[in-house]
DRENPA-3360 file (N, C-alpha, C; in nm, 2 decimals, always signed):
BEGIN
1 = MMHLKFNS = +9.77/+10.98/+9.92/+9.91/+10.94/+9.92/+10.00/+11.05/+9.98 ~ +9.93/+11.16/+10.02/+10.01/+11.28/+10.07/+10.07/+11.24/+10.20 ~ +10.02/+11.15/+10.28/+10.08/+11.11/+10.41/+10.21/+11.03/+10.38 ~ +10.23/+10.98/+10.26/+10.35/+10.91/+10.22/+10.44/+11.01/+10.15 ~ +10.40/+11.14/+10.15/+10.48/+11.25/+10.09/+10.48/+11.24/+9.93 ~ +10.38/+11.17/+9.87/+10.36/+11.17/+9.73/+10.26/+11.28/+9.70 ~ +10.29/+11.37/+9.61/+10.20/+11.47/+9.57/+10.12/+11.43/+9.44 ~ +10.00/+11.46/+9.43/+9.92/+11.43/+9.31/+9.98/+11.50/+9.19;
9 = CPADTDVG = +9.99/+11.43/+9.08/+10.03/+11.49/+8.96/+9.92/+11.59/+8.91 ~ +9.95/+11.71/+8.87/+9.84/+11.80/+8.82/+9.76/+11.74/+8.70 ~ +9.83/+11.66/+8.62/+9.76/+11.61/+8.50/+9.67/+11.49/+8.53 ~ +9.70/+11.41/+8.64/+9.63/+11.29/+8.67/+9.64/+11.27/+8.82 ~ +9.53/+11.28/+8.89/+9.53/+11.27/+9.04/+9.55/+11.12/+9.09 ~ +9.55/+11.02/+9.00/+9.58/+10.89/+9.03/+9.73/+10.86/+9.03 ~ +9.81/+10.96/+8.99/+9.95/+10.95/+8.99/+10.01/+11.03/+9.10 ~ +10.09/+10.97/+9.19/+10.16/+11.04/+9.30/+10.31/+11.05/+9.26;
17 = MRPAKKAD = +10.37/+11.16/+9.30/+10.51/+11.17/+9.26/+10.58/+11.25/+9.37 ~ +10.71/+11.22/+9.39/+10.79/+11.29/+9.49/+10.94/+11.28/+9.45 ~ +11.01/+11.39/+9.48/+11.15/+11.39/+9.44/+11.23/+11.29/+9.53 ~ +11.33/+11.23/+9.48/+11.42/+11.13/+9.55/+11.56/+11.14/+9.49 ~ +11.65/+11.06/+9.55/+11.79/+11.05/+9.51/+11.82/+10.91/+9.49 ~ +11.89/+10.88/+9.37/+11.94/+10.75/+9.35/+12.05/+10.71/+9.44 ~ +12.09/+10.59/+9.44/+12.21/+10.54/+9.52/+12.33/+10.62/+9.49 ~ +12.35/+10.66/+9.36/+12.47/+10.74/+9.32/+12.45/+10.89/+9.35;
25 = GSPYYEYI = +12.34/+10.93/+9.41/+12.32/+11.07/+9.45/+12.25/+11.15/+9.35 ~ +12.22/+11.10/+9.23/+12.15/+11.18/+9.12/+12.00/+11.19/+9.15 ~ +11.94/+11.30/+9.13/+11.80/+11.33/+9.16/+11.71/+11.26/+9.05 ~ +11.59/+11.22/+9.10/+11.49/+11.17/+9.01/+11.36/+11.17/+9.08 ~ +11.25/+11.14/+9.01/+11.12/+11.13/+9.08/+11.07/+10.99/+9.09 ~ +11.01/+10.96/+9.21/+10.95/+10.83/+9.23/+10.80/+10.85/+9.20 ~ +10.73/+10.75/+9.15/+10.59/+10.76/+9.11/+10.51/+10.64/+9.17 ~ +10.39/+10.67/+9.21/+10.30/+10.57/+9.25/+10.17/+10.59/+9.16;
33 = LLYTDDIV = +10.13/+10.49/+9.09/+10.01/+10.49/+9.01/+9.91/+10.41/+9.09 ~ +9.81/+10.47/+9.14/+9.71/+10.40/+9.22/+9.57/+10.42/+9.17 ~ +9.50/+10.32/+9.14/+9.36/+10.33/+9.10/+9.29/+10.21/+9.16 ~ +9.19/+10.23/+9.25/+9.11/+10.13/+9.32/+9.21/+10.03/+9.38 ~ +9.22/+9.91/+9.32/+9.30/+9.80/+9.38/+9.42/+9.77/+9.29 ~ +9.46/+9.86/+9.19/+9.58/+9.84/+9.11/+9.68/+9.94/+9.15 ~ +9.80/+9.90/+9.17/+9.91/+9.99/+9.21/+10.04/+9.95/+9.14 ~ +10.11/+10.05/+9.10/+10.24/+10.03/+9.04/+10.33/+10.14/+9.11;
41 = VISENAED = +10.45/+10.10/+9.15/+10.55/+10.19/+9.21/+10.67/+10.20/+9.11 ~ +10.70/+10.31/+9.07/+10.82/+10.33/+8.99/+10.92/+10.40/+9.07 ~ +11.03/+10.33/+9.11/+11.13/+10.38/+9.19/+11.25/+10.29/+9.19 ~ +11.36/+10.34/+9.23/+11.48/+10.26/+9.25/+11.45/+10.16/+9.37 ~ +11.36/+10.20/+9.46/+11.33/+10.12/+9.58/+11.18/+10.08/+9.58 ~ +11.13/+10.04/+9.47/+10.99/+10.01/+9.46/+10.94/+9.91/+9.56 ~ +11.01/+9.80/+9.57/+10.97/+9.69/+9.66/+10.96/+9.74/+9.81 ~ +11.06/+9.82/+9.85/+11.06/+9.87/+9.98/+10.95/+9.97/+10.01;
49 = ILRTKVGK = +10.91/+10.05/+9.91/+10.80/+10.14/+9.92/+10.67/+10.06/+9.93 ~ +10.66/+9.96/+9.85/+10.54/+9.88/+9.86/+10.52/+9.81/+10.00 ~ +10.63/+9.75/+10.04/+10.62/+9.67/+10.17/+10.61/+9.76/+10.29 ~ +10.70/+9.86/+10.30/+10.70/+9.94/+10.43/+10.61/+10.06/+10.43 ~ +10.58/+10.11/+10.32/+10.49/+10.23/+10.32/+10.35/+10.20/+10.28 ~ +10.33/+10.15/+10.16/+10.20/+10.12/+10.11/+10.14/+10.00/+10.19 ~ +10.22/+9.91/+10.22/+10.17/+9.79/+10.29/+10.12/+9.82/+10.43 ~ +10.15/+9.93/+10.49/+10.09/+9.98/+10.62/+9.95/+10.00/+10.61;
57 = YFELKESS = +9.90/+10.05/+10.49/+9.76/+10.10/+10.47/+9.68/+10.01/+10.39 ~ +9.74/+9.92/+10.30/+9.67/+9.83/+10.22/+9.72/+9.69/+10.23 ~ +9.63/+9.60/+10.22/+9.67/+9.46/+10.22/+9.72/+9.42/+10.08 ~ +9.84/+9.37/+10.08/+9.91/+9.34/+9.95/+9.92/+9.19/+9.94 ~ +9.89/+9.13/+9.82/+9.92/+8.99/+9.80/+10.07/+8.97/+9.77 ~ +10.13/+8.88/+9.84/+10.27/+8.86/+9.83/+10.31/+8.83/+9.68 ~ +10.22/+8.75/+9.61/+10.25/+8.71/+9.47/+10.24/+8.83/+9.38 ~ +10.18/+8.94/+9.42/+10.17/+9.06/+9.34/+10.29/+9.16/+9.35;
65 = IGPPSIYL = +10.38/+9.13/+9.44/+10.49/+9.22/+9.46/+10.60/+9.17/+9.37 ~ +10.64/+9.26/+9.28/+10.75/+9.23/+9.19/+10.74/+9.31/+9.06 ~ +10.82/+9.29/+8.96/+10.81/+9.37/+8.84/+10.67/+9.36/+8.78 ~ +10.61/+9.47/+8.74/+10.47/+9.47/+8.69/+10.46/+9.41/+8.56 ~ +10.35/+9.34/+8.54/+10.32/+9.28/+8.41/+10.19/+9.34/+8.35 ~ +10.09/+9.38/+8.44/+9.97/+9.43/+8.40/+9.93/+9.54/+8.49 ~ +9.87/+9.65/+8.44/+9.82/+9.76/+8.52/+9.69/+9.81/+8.45 ~ +9.58/+9.81/+8.51/+9.45/+9.85/+8.46/+9.42/+9.78/+8.32;
73 = GARVRQVE = +9.46/+9.66/+8.31/+9.43/+9.58/+8.19/+9.53/+9.60/+8.08 ~ +9.63/+9.69/+8.10/+9.73/+9.71/+8.00/+9.85/+9.63/+8.03 ~ +9.92/+9.58/+7.93/+10.04/+9.51/+7.95/+10.15/+9.61/+7.98 ~ +10.24/+9.57/+8.08/+10.35/+9.66/+8.12/+10.48/+9.59/+8.10 ~ +10.58/+9.65/+8.04/+10.71/+9.59/+8.03/+10.82/+9.70/+8.03 ~ +10.94/+9.65/+8.07/+11.05/+9.75/+8.07/+11.12/+9.74/+7.93 ~ +11.15/+9.86/+7.88/+11.22/+9.87/+7.75/+11.34/+9.95/+7.77 ~ +11.43/+9.94/+7.67/+11.56/+10.02/+7.67/+11.57/+10.09/+7.54;
81 = SDNVVKAW = +11.59/+10.22/+7.55/+11.60/+10.31/+7.43/+11.74/+10.30/+7.37 ~ +11.76/+10.36/+7.26/+11.88/+10.36/+7.18/+12.00/+10.41/+7.27 ~ +11.97/+10.51/+7.36/+12.08/+10.57/+7.44/+12.09/+10.50/+7.57 ~ +12.04/+10.37/+7.58/+12.05/+10.28/+7.69/+11.98/+10.33/+7.82 ~ +11.87/+10.41/+7.80/+11.79/+10.45/+7.91/+11.68/+10.35/+7.92 ~ +11.66/+10.30/+8.04/+11.55/+10.21/+8.07/+11.42/+10.29/+8.11 ~ +11.31/+10.24/+8.06/+11.18/+10.30/+8.09/+11.07/+10.19/+8.09 ~ +10.96/+10.23/+8.14/+10.84/+10.13/+8.14/+10.75/+10.17/+8.03;
89 = AFSPSQYV = +10.70/+10.07/+7.96/+10.61/+10.09/+7.84/+10.47/+10.02/+7.88 ~ +10.37/+10.09/+7.84/+10.23/+10.04/+7.86/+10.17/+10.01/+7.73 ~ +10.11/+9.89/+7.71/+10.05/+9.85/+7.58/+9.91/+9.81/+7.61 ~ +9.81/+9.89/+7.55/+9.67/+9.86/+7.58/+9.61/+9.75/+7.50 ~ +9.69/+9.68/+7.42/+9.64/+9.58/+7.32/+9.56/+9.47/+7.39 ~ +9.61/+9.42/+7.51/+9.54/+9.32/+7.58/+9.41/+9.37/+7.63 ~ +9.40/+9.49/+7.68/+9.28/+9.55/+7.73/+9.18/+9.56/+7.61 ~ +9.23/+9.61/+7.50/+9.14/+9.63/+7.38/+9.09/+9.50/+7.33;
97 = QAAV = +9.17/+9.40/+7.32/+9.13/+9.26/+7.28/+9.02/+9.21/+7.37 ~ +9.04/+9.22/+7.50/+8.94/+9.17/+7.60/+8.80/+9.25/+7.58 ~ +8.81/+9.38/+7.55/+8.69/+9.46/+7.54/+8.62/+9.43/+7.41 ~ +8.69/+9.39/+7.31/+8.63/+9.36/+7.18/+8.57/+9.22/+7.19;
% end
């Protein structure tokens, strides 16, 4: 992912990250989680990154582009904390149930 200017996270090489700026100018980090054929992009411009950057190198199914629902067998959903901060939550319950 280095050619897309995403650096590997020291804690997990399957996570790429790079600094970016939101539309309002505030700084944040964009993330790409990539493992074999599963990919999640966390960014203000996630769809654009998938289509114009990642899509150059990997064949993407049109039906798979959109808000994530599953990643590596875990359920993914957007949550909002008490202070109105939005975040993504991963729940392994579906994966565990399938494994059992």
